N, C-alpha and C positions, 0 to 999 in steps of 0.2 A: 873200622866202623862198618864198611861194606860187608865184611865177613860176618860180623854180628847180625846184621840185618838178614843176610841169606840164611843163617842158622835159624833166626826167628821166623822167617817165612816157612822153612821146612817144618818147624814146630807147629805153626798155625795150620799148615795143610794136614799134618798127621793127626791133629786134634780136632779137625773139622771146623775151625773157626772161619775159614774162608768158605763162602758159598754153601752154607748149610751142610757141611760134611762131605761134599763131593770132592773127588780127587782132581781138582782143577785149580789153577791159579786165576787171579782176577782177569788177567789179559786174555785168558782162554775163553772167557764169556763174551768178549767184545765181538759184536757182529758188525763188521766194517761196512756192510752193504745197507744197513738201516739208513733211510733217508736218501738213497740213490735213485729213486723213482717215485712217481705219484700220478694221480689222475690228471693233474694240470701240467702242461709242458714246462712251466717255470715255477709255479707256486707249489712246490713240494719241499722235501727236506733240504735239497740242494747240496748234499754232502757227497764226498767222494772217498774211496778207500786209499787215502794217501798215507804213506809210511813215513815215519819220522821218530822223534822223541818228544816228550812234553815241551811245548812252546818252541819247537825247532824252527830255525830260520828258513830253511829250504826243505820242501816236502817233495815226495817222489810218488808218481801215480801213473797207472796205466791210462792211455788216451784212447777213447772210443770215438772221439769226435774232435774237431778243431774248437778250442775254447775261445771265449770272448765275453764281453759284458752280457749278462743274462744267459750264459752258456758255459757250463763247466766241461772239463775235458773228459769226464767219465759219466755215463748214464747206464743204469742197469738194463734198459730195454734195447740198447744198441746191439748190433750183431756182428760188428767188425772191430778190429784193433788197428790203429794207425801209428802206434809207437808208445814210448814211455817218456814222461816228462819230468824235468826238474821245474817246479812251479811255486809261485807265491800267491796265486789266486785265493783270497780268503773266503769268498762266498759267491753264490751264483750271480748275484746282482752286480758284483764288483769285477773289475778287469784284472788281468794278470800282468805281471811285470817281471822283467829280468828272467825269462824262462828260456828253455830250450828242449828239443825233442831228440831222442835217439831211438833206433830200431834195428835189432839184429836181423839180418836177412841171409838167405842161402841162394847160391847160384848166381843170380844177376842183380844188379842194383836197380831199385825202384824208388824214385824220389817223390813223385806227386801223391797227394793223400789218397786218391782213388786207386792209383797204380800199386801203392804199397799196402793197401788194406788187406787184412787176412781175416778169415772167419774166426769169430770169438766163441770158443767152446768153454762154457761155464763149468763143465765137469773137470776142466783142467786148470781152474783157477783156485788159488788159496790166498786169502787176504787176512792178515792179522795187523795189529798196530806196529809190529816190529819187523815184518817181512811180508813180501808179496811175491807170488810166483804164478807163472802162466806158461803153458805149453801150447804151441800153435803150429799149423801147417803152412809153410811158405812155398808155394809151387810144388806141393806134395812132399816136401821135406820138413821133418819135425824139428823145431827149435824150442828149447826151454830157456826161459829167463826168470831169474830170481834176484831180488834186490832187498837190501836192508839199509838202515840209515842212522846217522847221528844228527846233531842239530844243523851242521853246516855241510855235511858230507854224506856220500853214499857209496855202497859197493854193489856192482852188479856181477852176478855169475851166470854166464851164458853157455849153454851146451848146444853146439852146432851139429848137424847131421854129418856123419862120416862120408867122405869122398866128395863133399860139395864145397864150393868157395865160401869161406866164412867172412861175411861182410858186416860192417857196422855203419849204418846211415846216420848222419847227424844233421839236424836243422838248427841253425843258429839264429836266423832272422826270418820273419815273414811279413813284416809291416814296414811302414815308411822309415821309421827311425832305425830299424834293422839291426844287424849284428855282424860279427866277423869270426872267422875261424883261422887258426894257424896250426899247421901240422909240423911237429918237431920229431923227425925220425931218429935223431940222436938220442933224444930223451924218451923216445917211444911214447909220445904223448900228443894230445891235442889241447889247444887253448881256445876258449870261446869267450866272447863278450856279447851279451845281449842288452841293447839299450832301449828296448820297447817298454812302453807304459800304455796299456790300453785305456787307462783313465786320464791320459795326459791332457786332454782337452778341458778337464775339470780343474786343473791346477796350473801353477806357473811352469815355465820351461826349466829344465834341469840339465845343464850343459855337461856336467861331469857324471851324470847317472849312468850306471851300467852294472849288470851282475856278471862277474868273471867266473868262469869255470875252468878247471884243469882236469882233463881226463888222462889217466895213466893205465896202460894195458899190461897184463901179465905175460902176453905173448907178443913177439916182434911183429911189427908192421911189415908186410911183404910188398904191398903196393897201395897207392892212395891217389886221391884227387879231390877236386872241388866241383861244385855246382852252383849255379846262380839262375835266378829267374828275373825277367824284366816285367814291367808293369802290364804288358799285353799277354802275359802267360807263357812266353817263350822261354826255353831252358837252354843253358850252356853247360856242358860238362868238359872238364879239362883234366885229363889224366896226368899225374905227376906234379900238379901245381900244389903249393903248400899254403897259399893265402887266398882268402876271398872275403869280400865285404859288401854289404848292401841290404836292401829290404828283403830280398829273397835269397838267402845265402846259406851254404852248408858245405859239408865235406863227406868223404867216405874213406874208410880204411879197410884193407883186405888183409887177413891174417894168413900166414904160411900154409902151404898144402899139408894136410893131415891134422890141422888144428881142430880139436873137438871141444875144448873148454877154455874160455877166456874170462878173466876177472877184470872188470873196469872199475878203478877207484876214482872217485870224482870229489873234488873239493869246490866249494862255492864261496864267493865273497863279493860284497858291494864296495870294498875298498880297492882291491887290486888283484892281479894275477898272483903276485908274490904272497899276498895275504891268503889267497885260496890254497897255495902250497903250504903255508904255515898252518892253516886250519887242518889240512890233511894230516900233517905231521902230528898234530895234537890229538885228533879224533880218530883217525884210521891209519895208525903207523904200520909200516910194512910187516912188522913182526906180529901183528894181530890178524888172525885169519878171518875169513868171511863168517864162518861159524862162531868165532869168538865175538865178533862185532854184533852179530845177530843175538847171541845169548846175553850180551851186555845190554842191548836195547830192550829185550824182553825183561831182564831184571829190573831196569829202570821203570818200565811201565808197571810191573807188578808192585814195586815199591810205592809208586804214586797211587795206583788204583787200590792197593791193599790198605790204604788208610781207612777204608770203610769195610766192615765185615757184616754180612747180612745172614740172619737165620730166619727160616720159615718162608722160603721163597721157592717158586717153581724155576725150572731151567729158563723158561721164557722171561720171567720176571728178572732173573739175574742178568740175562742177555740185555734187556732193555736198560737195566740200571747201570751196568758197567759200561755199556755203549755210551749212555748219556754222560757218565763220569768221564770217559775217554774224550768225548767231544768238548767238555769244558777245559780240557788240558791242551788245547791247541792254540788259543789266542788270549791276549795279544802275543804275537810271536817275537822271539829274540831278533834283534837287529844289530846288536853290537857284536864285535868279534874280539874277545880277549882283551877287553879294556879300551877298545877303539870303535868308532862307528862312522859310517858315512851318514851325514844328515841331509835328507831330501827337503829341508827347510831353509838352509843357506847354501846348499850344494858344496859343503866342505867336510873335512875330516876332523873329528873331535875325539878327545879322551873322555872315557866314561861309559855309561850304560845306555842302552837304547832297546825299546820294544816298538813294534808297529802293529797295524791292523787292530784298531780300537773301533768297534762298531757301536759307538756310545749310545745312540738313540735306542738301540736294542739292549745292550749289555749292562747299562747302569741298573737295570731292574732287578736281575737275579745273578747273572754271570759274575759280575765283579764282587757282589757280596758273597758269592760262593767261594771265590778265591781267598777272601778273608779267612774262611773256615779251613780250606784244604791246601792252600799255597801261601801261608802268611809270610814265608821267607822271600817271596817274590813281590809282595805288594808294594813295598817301598821302591823297588826298582822300577816297577810299572808306573808309579806315580811320578817318580823323578824323571822318567822319560817324557811324560807329558810336560813337566816343567822345562826340560831341555828344549822341547819343541817351542815352547813360549819364548825362552831366551834366544833362540835362533831365528824366530820369525816375528815375534810380537804378539802371537796368539797361541792358544791351545786349539788344535784342529778338532773338527767334529768327527771326521772319519778319515784318518790318515791312511792312504793306500798308494805309495808310502808317504806321499805329500798331501797337501790340501786337496779335497775333492768337492767341498760344498754340497755334500749329500745329507739329506734329512735336516731336521730343524732342532732348535734348542741347542744349549751348550752344556751337555750333560757330563763333561768332565767335572763340572761344578758339583754334581751329585756324587760322582765317584770319589773325588778327593775329600769332600766334606764327610761323606759316610765313613771313609777310612779314618779320618781324623777324629771324629766323634767316638768311633769304636776303639780308639787307642793306638792307632798306627802313626808312627812319627819318623820312620826311617827314610826321610827325604827332606828337601829344603822347604820347610813349612811356611816360612814368610813369603818366599817367592811363589810357592803354590797358591797361597791366599791372594797375593797380588794379582796373579794370573786369572783366577775365577772372579775376583772383584772387578777386573777390567771387563770381563764378559757381561757383568751386570750393569756397569755404569757407562761404558764406552760404546756408542753406536759404531757400526762399521763405516768405513769411508763411503761417501755418496749414498748413505742410507735412505735419504729422501728422494733419490733419483732412480733407484732400482726396485723392482718388485720381488726380487730374490726368489725366483722359481727354483724348485728343487732340481738339481743336476744342470743348472744353467752353466753355459760354457764360461771358462775363467775370464774375468773382466779386469784382472789386476788387483781385485779387492777380495779379501777373505770375508765371507758372509757374516761370521759370528752370529749375533742375534739380529738378523735382518728384521727391520721393523721396530727396533728398540726405541728409536726417536719418539715415535707415537706412543709406544707402550709407556714411556716415562711421562710424556706430557698429557696423554689422554686417559691412561690407566688400562689400555688395551691396544692390541695391534689392529690398525684400521684396514678393513678389507678392500678399500678403494686405493690403498697405497701399497700393500704388501700381500703376496700370495699366502695361502694357508694360515690366514690370520687368527682363526679360532684356536687351531692346534698350537700355534705359536704363543698365544697369550697364556693358555693353560700350562704349557711347558716352561715358559719363562717364569711364571708364578711358582712352580715347583722348584726350579733351580734357585729362585730368590730364597725360598724357604730353606733349601739346603745350605746355601752360603751364609744365611742368617745364623744357622746353628754353629757353623765354624767360627763366624764372627763373634758370637756370644762366648764361645769357649776361649777365644783368644783375647777377650776383653775389649773388642772393638765395638763399643756401645752404640755409636751413631750409626755405623753400618748396620748393625743388628736391628736397630729401630726402623730404619728406612726399608730394609729388605723384608722385615717381618710385615710391615704395612703392604708392601708391593706383593707379597705372597697371597694377599687377598684380592688381587686384581682379577682373578677368575670370575668373581662376582659380577664384574661389569659386563660380561657377555652372557649372563644367565637370563633367559627370557621367561618370566614367571607365567606368561600367557600359554606357553607351549611345554614348559618343563624341561627344555633343552638349552644347550649353549648354541648361540647364534651369532653370526658375523655382524659387525657393526661398522658402518662407514665413519670417516673422520668427522662428519657433521652430526653424529650421534643417532642416525637413522639406521634401523635394522636393515640388513642385506637379505638376500635369499636364504632360505633355511638350509640349503645344501651347499652353501658357499663357505669357504674358509677352512676346509679340513685337508688332511693328507692321509693317504692309505686308509681311508675309511669315511664314515659320514657322521651325522649327528648322534646316532645310537652308539657308534664306535667310541665317541669321545664323551658320552653323557656323564660318565663316572670317573673321568680323568682328573680327579683332585685327590690324589692319594695322600697329600700332606694335610688335608683338612676335611676328612669324611664327615665329621660333626657339622662343620659349617655347610657343606653341600646338603647334608640331610636337612638342616634347617631351612635352606632355600626351597627344598622340595616339600616342606610342610611337616617335617618331623621324621622320626625313625620308621614309623609304620609305613608312611608313604614311600620312604627311601627303600625299605625292604620290598614293598610291592613293585616298585620300579626295577630293582634288581631282579626280582623273580621273572618279571615280564622279559627283561633283557635275556635271561637264560632260557626261558620256556618258549619263547616266540621266535627263536632262530636269530636273534640279533648278535649273540655272542660269537666271536670268531677267535678261537685260540690259535689259529694259524698265523696270527699276526700280534705284534707286541702291545698295542695300546691297552688291551683289556686284561693283560696277564695278572693284574692284581685284583680284578673284580670279585672273584670268589671269596677273597679274604676280607672284602669290605663289610660283610655281615658281621664279622667280629666287632667292628666298630659300633654295632647296634646290639651287642650282647647276644647274637645269634650264631654261636659256634656250630650248632647243629646243622644250620644251613651251609655254612662254610664247608663242613665235612661232607655234606651231601653233594655239593657242587664239585668239589675237588676230586672226589672218587669218580664222578661221572667224566670229568674232563680227562683224567688219566685213561680210563677205559676207552674213550672215543678218539684219543690223539696219539697214543704211544703203543706200538706193537713191535714184535720181533719179526720183522719182514722188511724187504727192501722199500716198500711204500709205508713204513711204520711211523713216519713223522708227517703230521697233517700240514705243516708249514715249514718255511725255511728255518733251519736251526739258527741262522744269524749269529754265527761265531760263539755258539754255546748257550744262547739265551733260552731257546726252547728246551734244551737239556737241563739247564740249571733250574728252570721252573719245576721240571719233573723231580729232580733230585731233592730240592728243598721240600717239595710236597710229599714225596715218598718218605721223608724223615719226619714229617708232622709239623713243620713251621715254615714261615715264608717272610722275606724282608718286604713287607707291604710298603713302607715309607722310607726312603734313603735318608740318612742322617737323623733319623728319629731315635736311634739307639735301641730299637725294639724289633722283635720278630712277632708277627701274628701267628696264632696257633691254628693248625689244621688237623689232619688225622694221618697217622703213619700207615704205610702200605704193608709193612712187615711186622712180624712178631717181635723181632729184635734187630737192632742195628747199633753197631759200635763204631764210633768215629775217633780215630787217633788224632788228637789236636797238637801233638808234639810236646816236648818238655815234660813228658811223664803224665800229661793230662789227657783225658778222653771224655767223650760224651756217649752215654748209653741211652738209646731210646727203646722203651718197652711198650708194647701195645697188647691189650687183652683180646686175643684171638681176632685180629682185624678182618680175616676172611669171613667171619660170621657176623661181626658187629659193624653195622653200617654207620653207627654213631658211637663215639667214645667221649662223652661230655666231661668226664672227671679227669683233670690233668694236674699232676703233681710234679714239682721239681725238687729233687733231693728230699722227698717225703712230704714237702709242704704243698698244700692246695693252692693253686693259682686262683686268685679272686677275680681275675679278668682274663680274657683269652689273648694275652700278650706276655712276652718274656723278654728281659733285657738281652741284648746281643752279648754283652760282656759276661753275663751269667753263662751263656752257652759256650763262649770262648774259653771260659775258666774250667769248664767240664763239670760233669755231674750225671745224674740220672733223671731223664724226662719220662714220665710214666703216664700212659693213657688207659683209662678203664671205663667200663660201661655202667658202673654202679658206685654209689657213695659208700665210703667206709668211714671209720672213726678218723676224723681229720686232725692234723697238726697245723696250726697256723703260726 
């Protein structure tokens, strides 16, 4: 099967099906630095050039700074290097966990961040999805480091300067929960455990948590030692010591005189050191060379990215497209290890499948729908992982990293699961999945009437779920004097209720469907007709301040956040014409912010009023203004693929406006032709009539038939066919 695909790829390359006839494979177009800087110190793409394979458990990245919550380990504008990391940090706003740092050094050991920092020369940097390399001067001596990776393992190839001590610095812990190192000279290896979770204050304690690493060296260890730091910053080094443990702990190994090249093979595991060894045996066996592992990683990326072939695009367009595609293939990340996994929800080991890093408030909108198209074989496992979390803790988390974090609002696993079910995906425990999302809608969290549930509040022993649900059920809205972010919560609870109602209907759960369909209209209870905006309301029914009750935005940000009932919202605003005028004002007067998620569907709301022309106009402008082939080429945090998935859908000419509706809204393609391999011998071909010249392509056909409204069933797209956009009417077949 692999050989067949490799031959097919070569055939596509020779015939010009990839990338408009250029002699490149899809992974060659990925610009790993897009999103690594921006005008604002935190509100930029927030992405890093981490190496791995699609949905890999552990990623590997150069570190130009010490990472933490709201700070990634790599930033394009930094001028120094402090090491290379094994990392699980999913986004700039989230913390890392189970990480460690290594750094090849020459001559003398330097342990502190400032002491070991070296100048970062970008002319010596090469970053691809499957391999990263960097050459730098350490005390005037040149060291070259290159690494490639699999899902749970990596291989580093280090070239040391001739005639200098070849040292490898290792940092296992730097925070209170710390880490430990154990040097085994007989096995010529180092074992590491890191127990740190930078988001630990947002979730329950995990007494058995730790990421285990085994490092095995191609050259013998000649000398070694450990180092540790106390809370006051003092450091102790002990030559010849094999074990160290603590909040600031690490070790170093020195290779024999004359050593010039060392390969370091690294396995990671959340289960045990023994499992890390098993992962190494499975993914990077000794008989597979560095170059062989690198070539296989590249093949995997080309296989996945090659599912879409583009014609009629510039090199910059192809870079933006395939980089966006690459970013959607990162999360949720694998968390199980060959049929077993550590659960951060009951702190135990289980049989089965597990994924982690679900940024559900962001990704339910486009990232998860994109995976239905491009990774259908993984969808069931990703949903079953959410079900497993429910079985192990009693709830589906909103943002597992890797445990509960109580970040953001709403319970948007409801949307993800319902959308998958409505669109035909069944490869998971359907009944338990429904039980879990039904609980979100009907069961308030513990002490719901005693907490305000502020975003990122410290862990209280209670999972937030739908904080404010008690009043939402009794009053029809979340009361602003009882719960923070009350307007945003009300709107998002109503959307989730709609999504669950669609799954309930399909499952024949009539009473649930009736109740949830009614509750999906609760958004109406916070619409103030005097202002034309949603507004917070107190538990006594009195309007609160106009700027109260929102999160990551204000009243304009949430004015159109009723993606499940645009017709009803238009009715509240006085009809379609008033609705269109309000949307126009949103875009034309600077209220629209594409750099954050609440408005990502706004351009497609024009379709609900029969104004495809306006949707097409807005989408084109959003793409021009927010996506570029440069390090600052993302206007906002990619948020685990959401910004990228919006672009990809929009570049193909359709978008999942409403989860669980079973429909895509029509937009306008960016390219003359795109072919998406759907698997099973099916494909989708999107053809556009000279999109570079035609700002509007109002005539849309699917398989030769004119669409009578600017929507198309998701299942029609999943079954394959030809979606054609043109600028003029021809003889139509209905």
